[in-house]
C-alpha positions as CSV (number, residue, x, y, z in Angstrom):
1,M,94.5,1.6,187.6
2,S,93.5,3.2,184.4
3,R,94.9,4.2,181.0
4,K,95.4,6.9,180.4
5,P,93.1,8.0,177.2
6,K,95.3,9.0,174.0
7,K,94.8,12.4,172.2
8,G,93.6,13.0,169.0
9,Y,90.9,14.1,167.2
10,F,87.7,12.7,165.5
11,V,87.2,12.6,161.3
12,R,83.8,12.3,159.5
13,G,83.0,10.2,162.9
14,Q,86.0,8.0,163.0
15,F,88.9,9.3,166.3
16,V,92.0,9.6,164.9
17,A,95.2,9.6,167.6
18,E,97.9,11.6,167.2
19,G,100.8,10.2,165.9
20,S,99.2,7.5,164.1
21,E,99.5,6.9,160.1
22,L,96.7,8.6,159.7
23,D,96.8,11.5,161.1
24,I,100.4,11.5,160.3
25,Q,98.2,10.8,156.9
26,L,96.0,14.3,157.2
27,K,98.4,16.7,158.4
28,A,100.2,15.9,155.8
29,E,97.8,16.5,153.0
30,L,96.8,19.6,154.6
31,K,100.5,21.0,154.2
32,G,100.0,20.1,150.6
33,T,102.2,17.0,149.6
34,P,102.4,16.5,145.8
35,D,99.4,14.6,145.0
36,A,96.9,17.5,146.6
37,S,99.6,20.0,144.7
38,R,99.4,18.0,141.4
39,T,95.0,18.7,142.2
40,D,95.3,22.5,142.9
41,L,97.4,23.0,139.9
42,K,95.1,21.0,137.5
43,R,92.4,22.6,139.3
44,E,93.5,26.6,138.2
45,S,94.9,25.4,134.3
46,D,91.3,24.3,133.7
47,E,90.4,28.0,135.5
48,L,92.9,29.5,132.8
49,Q,91.9,27.2,129.8
50,D,88.3,28.7,131.2
51,L,89.1,32.4,131.4
52,G,91.0,32.0,128.0
53,K,87.9,30.5,126.4
54,E,85.9,33.5,127.3
55,L,88.0,36.0,126.6
56,L,86.4,34.9,123.4
57,T,83.6,37.2,123.9
58,L,85.7,40.3,124.7
59,R,84.4,43.5,123.8
60,T,87.4,44.8,121.0
61,D,87.8,48.0,123.5
62,L,88.2,45.9,126.7
63,F,90.3,43.0,124.9
64,E,93.0,45.9,123.7
65,A,93.1,47.3,126.9
66,V,93.9,44.3,128.9
67,G,97.4,44.0,126.9
68,L,97.0,40.6,126.2
69,P,101.0,39.3,124.1
70,D,101.0,39.3,120.9
71,K,100.9,35.6,120.6
72,L,97.9,34.7,123.0
73,V,96.1,37.1,121.0
74,D,96.9,35.7,117.5
75,A,96.1,32.1,119.2
76,L,92.7,33.7,120.4
77,A,91.8,35.3,116.4
78,E,92.8,31.4,115.2
79,A,90.0,29.9,118.2
80,K,87.3,32.2,117.2
81,R,88.3,31.2,113.2
82,I,88.0,27.3,113.1
83,T,84.4,25.9,113.8
84,N,85.6,22.2,113.8
85,F,84.6,20.9,117.7
86,E,88.0,18.8,117.5
87,G,90.5,21.4,115.9
88,K,88.6,24.2,118.6
89,R,89.0,22.2,121.5
90,R,92.7,21.6,120.7
91,Q,93.0,25.5,119.8
92,L,91.7,26.5,123.0
93,Q,94.4,23.8,124.8
94,Y,97.0,26.0,123.1
95,V,95.1,28.6,124.9
96,G,95.4,27.4,127.7
97,K,98.6,26.5,128.1
98,L,99.6,30.4,126.9
99,M,97.1,31.3,130.1
100,R,99.7,29.5,132.2
101,K,103.2,31.6,130.8
102,L,100.5,35.0,131.6
103,E,102.0,37.2,134.9
104,P,98.9,37.4,137.3
105,E,98.9,40.5,137.2
106,L,97.5,40.5,133.5
107,V,95.3,37.6,134.7
108,Q,93.5,39.8,137.2
109,S,93.3,42.4,134.1
110,A,91.6,39.5,132.0
111,R,89.5,38.8,134.6
112,Q,88.6,42.6,135.1
113,A,88.0,43.5,132.0
114,L,85.3,40.5,131.3
115,E,83.4,41.6,134.3
116,E,82.9,45.2,133.3
117,Q,81.8,43.8,129.8
118,H,79.4,41.5,132.3
119,K,77.9,45.0,134.5
120,G,77.8,46.8,130.8
121,S,75.8,43.7,129.4
122,A,73.3,43.9,132.5
123,S,73.4,48.0,132.5
124,E,72.2,47.5,128.9
125,K,68.9,45.3,129.7
126,L,67.8,46.8,132.4
127,S,68.1,50.4,130.0
128,L,65.6,48.7,127.7
129,H,63.4,47.2,129.6
130,L,63.1,50.8,131.6
131,A,62.2,52.5,127.2
132,E,59.9,49.4,126.9
133,H,57.9,49.7,130.2
134,W,57.6,53.9,128.8
135,R,56.6,52.7,126.2
136,D,54.0,50.3,127.2
137,R,53.1,52.9,129.3
138,L,52.6,56.0,127.4
139,I,50.7,53.7,124.4
140,A,47.8,52.8,127.2
141,D,47.6,55.8,129.4
142,D,46.7,59.4,128.0
143,E,48.2,60.4,132.0
144,A,51.6,58.8,130.9
145,L,52.0,61.9,129.0
146,A,52.3,64.8,131.8
147,P,54.6,62.5,134.1
148,W,57.3,62.2,131.3
149,M,57.1,65.9,130.0
150,A,58.2,66.9,133.6
151,E,61.0,64.3,133.2
152,H,61.9,64.7,129.7
153,P,60.9,68.8,128.8
154,D,63.3,68.6,126.2
155,T,61.5,66.1,124.3
156,D,59.5,67.3,120.5
157,T,55.5,66.8,121.9
158,Q,53.9,66.6,119.0
159,Q,56.6,63.7,117.5
160,L,55.5,61.8,120.8
161,R,51.9,62.4,120.6
162,A,51.8,61.8,116.4
163,L,53.3,58.4,117.6
164,I,51.3,57.1,120.5
165,R,48.4,57.9,118.2
166,Q,49.8,55.8,115.4
167,A,50.7,52.9,117.9
168,R,47.0,52.2,119.3
169,K,46.2,52.7,115.6
170,D,48.7,49.8,114.4
171,A,48.0,48.1,117.5
172,T,43.9,48.1,116.5
173,P,42.9,45.8,113.5
174,A,39.3,45.7,111.8
175,G,37.8,44.0,110.0
176,K,38.9,40.9,107.9
177,T,42.3,40.9,109.4
178,A,41.6,41.0,112.5
179,N,39.0,37.9,112.3
180,V,42.1,36.0,111.0
181,Q,44.7,37.0,113.8
182,V,42.9,36.0,116.4
183,S,42.0,32.4,114.8
184,Q,45.3,32.1,114.6
185,G,46.4,32.7,118.2
186,L,48.3,36.4,117.1
187,A,49.0,39.1,118.8
188,P,48.4,42.8,117.4
189,R,50.7,43.1,114.5
190,K,52.9,46.7,116.0
191,G,53.7,48.5,113.3
192,R,56.4,51.6,111.9
193,A,55.3,53.7,115.2
194,Y,55.5,51.3,117.9
195,R,59.4,51.4,117.2
196,E,59.7,54.3,116.4
197,L,58.7,55.4,119.9
198,F,60.4,52.7,121.9
199,Q,63.9,54.6,120.0
200,L,63.0,58.2,121.0
201,V,62.1,56.7,124.4
202,R,65.5,55.2,124.2
203,E,66.9,58.6,123.6
204,H,65.4,60.6,126.5
205,L,66.7,57.7,128.7
206,G,69.8,58.1,127.7
207,G,70.2,54.7,125.4
208,A,72.5,54.4,122.4
209,A,70.6,56.5,119.1
210,G,69.8,53.9,116.7
211,A,69.2,50.8,119.7
212,E,67.3,48.6,118.3
213,E,65.0,46.6,121.0
214,E,64.9,42.9,120.4
215,M,61.5,42.4,118.1
216,P,60.9,40.4,114.5
217,E,60.2,42.8,111.7
218,D,56.8,43.1,110.7
219,D,57.1,42.0,107.0
220,N,53.4,43.2,106.1
221,E,54.1,46.6,107.8
222,D,51.7,49.4,105.8
223,H,54.0,51.9,104.0
224,D,51.2,54.1,104.0
225,E,51.5,56.0,106.9
């Protein structure tokens, strides 16, 4: 008479019989043993400390809108002030301790504020790239002027044409200066008109007036334009 097969299941290729010591241990872990709870708590603690560290980069208006307790606000301000590595590490641990005392609603608000800032940064980068694209297109191609004016009819055409002409002139070095640039492998100098054209395009695309493109100033820029 054949023996009745044991009931059970396989874990990582190993058969675990129901009711066995291993079965009891695995089921206890699934339910959440003290050891498992400690692991979860440690992970949650680390996540909250990391969240607190991220709050140091949060824009002022978004930071204030979260409504964090004064004690945490002061601790974050102190963490920003500290430059010593070990001192900052200890202060961030304290920030993490305060973060763990927050209500879940406040933690969620902090996460949402950081997410909003991240989306805003991505949108700003996209806007900058679009402005750069139009500036370069207007300088490179006379035919780009018509579609630009069709989309932005309130643009001062005379100013736009003048900036395009000057930007092209600045991008075409002549004589000895050109030879030096070529020999040194340098890109053509980009003068004031190049930056002003970017500003004009940026403003018409809805960007903040006065926003600067991230590029180094030309110390040798001519001032006789």
